[in-house]
N, C-alpha and C positions, 0 to 999 in steps of 0.2 A: 582709463589708465594711460599715463604718458610715459614715453621712453625717451631718454636723453643720452647723448654722446658728446664728448668734447675732445678736441685734439689741438695741440699747439705745435706749430711747425717752424723750425729754423730754416728759412728759405735758402740759405747758403750751403747747408749740409745735408739736404734731403732731396731725393728724387721726387719733386713736387707732384707731377702727374700720377705717379704710382701710388703715393700716399693718399692723394685726394680720391683716386678711383676706388681704393680699398675702403676708405671712410664712407663714401657715398654708397658703395655696393652693400655694406653692412646695414646702413640706414634703409636703403631701398628694399632690401630683403625683409627687414623687420617691419616695414610699413606695408609691404605687399604691393609695391608699385609694379606697373607693367614694365616689361623690358624697354619699351619705347620711352616711358616716363623716366626710368632710371638712366637711360642713355642721355637724354636731354638735360637732366639735373646734373649728371656728372660733367657733361660738356660745359654747362654754364658755370659750375663751381670751378672747374679747371681753368676756364678762360679768365675768370676774375682773379683767382689766386696767381696764375702765371703773370697777368698784367700787373698785379701788385708787386711781385718779385722783380719783374723786368723794368717797369716804368716807375712805380711808386718808390721802391727802394733802389732803383737804378742799378740792379745787379749786386748791390752791397748787402750788408748785414740787415736782417729784419726778421720779424716773427709774424706769422699769420695764424690766427686762432679760428678754428672751425667749431661750430656747435650745431648739433642737430636735435630736433625734437619731433617725435612722432606723437601727434595728437589724434583725437577721435576722427577728424575728417581731413587732416592735412599733415604733410611732412614739411617742416621748416628748417632751412639751413641758413645759419648766420656766419658771415665771414668778416672778421675784424682785423684791423691792422693800424699801425702807427705812422704810416707813410703820409705825405701831404694829401690834403683833401682832394678827392676825385669822385664825381658822381658818374658812373658808367651810363646812366640813362641820359645824361647830357651830351654824350659823345655823338657827334654828327658825321655819319659816313657819307653824306651827300657829295662832298668834293671828290672822294675816292670813286664813288659810283658814277660820277659824271665823266670819268676818263674811259675811253673805249676798253673793253676787256683785255685785248691783246697788249695794251700799254699800261695796265694797272700794276702798281707795286704789290708785292706779295704781302699778306697780312693786313690786319686792321678791320676784319669783317667778323671775327669770332664773337665779339660781344653782341653785335647786332643780331646775329643768328641765334646765339644761345639764349639771350634774354627774351627773345620772342617766343621761345618754346616752353618756358616755365609759366605756371598759372599766374603768379604774382612776383613782382620785383619791387623792392623798396631800398632806398639808400638814405642814410643819415650820417651826419658828422657830429659825434657826441663826445664830450670830454677829451678832445684832441685825437679822436679815433674815428676811422672810417668804419661803418657797419653796412654791409650789403646783406640783404635778406632775400632768399629765394624760397618760394612756396610752390609745392605740388599738391593738388587736391587728391585725396585718396578715393579710389573707386571701390566702395563696398566696405570701408572701415579698415582699421589698422590691426596688425598682428602684434600685440604688445608683449609677446614672449621675449623677443629681442635677441639680437646677435651678441656675441662676446664683445666686451669693451664698452658696453652701454649699460645703463641702469634703468630699471623700471621703477616707477614711483608715483 
């Protein structure tokens, strides 16, 4: 049985980190993720959505769509937006890391950290939209009873 959730966020009128955290928490609970898995998935989703709002939409109007699917052996979170194309996997932090720690600018490391902690990351630009997909493998199968706001099917 699969469980699916969807959420559309207006990035100008919502507390993005809070909404993302609630969405991922509901999915993680339904999937039976460990607290560590849930933390890293939330961090990765938060980093990507925040970067879309700040850099993709440049602080202006825009929508981010989140969808989550709990499958037999994995939890898949897709993040879609209409901002200009950007593949987070192509971001190179090497220039920032080459600067001595005391002289480094703040920020710019979240994507590197977060994407390294999910089991799989995929990016594609389809139909004029960015699609980032994060996958966490389930340890011992999913609980498909599901949290509120999601549907089993």
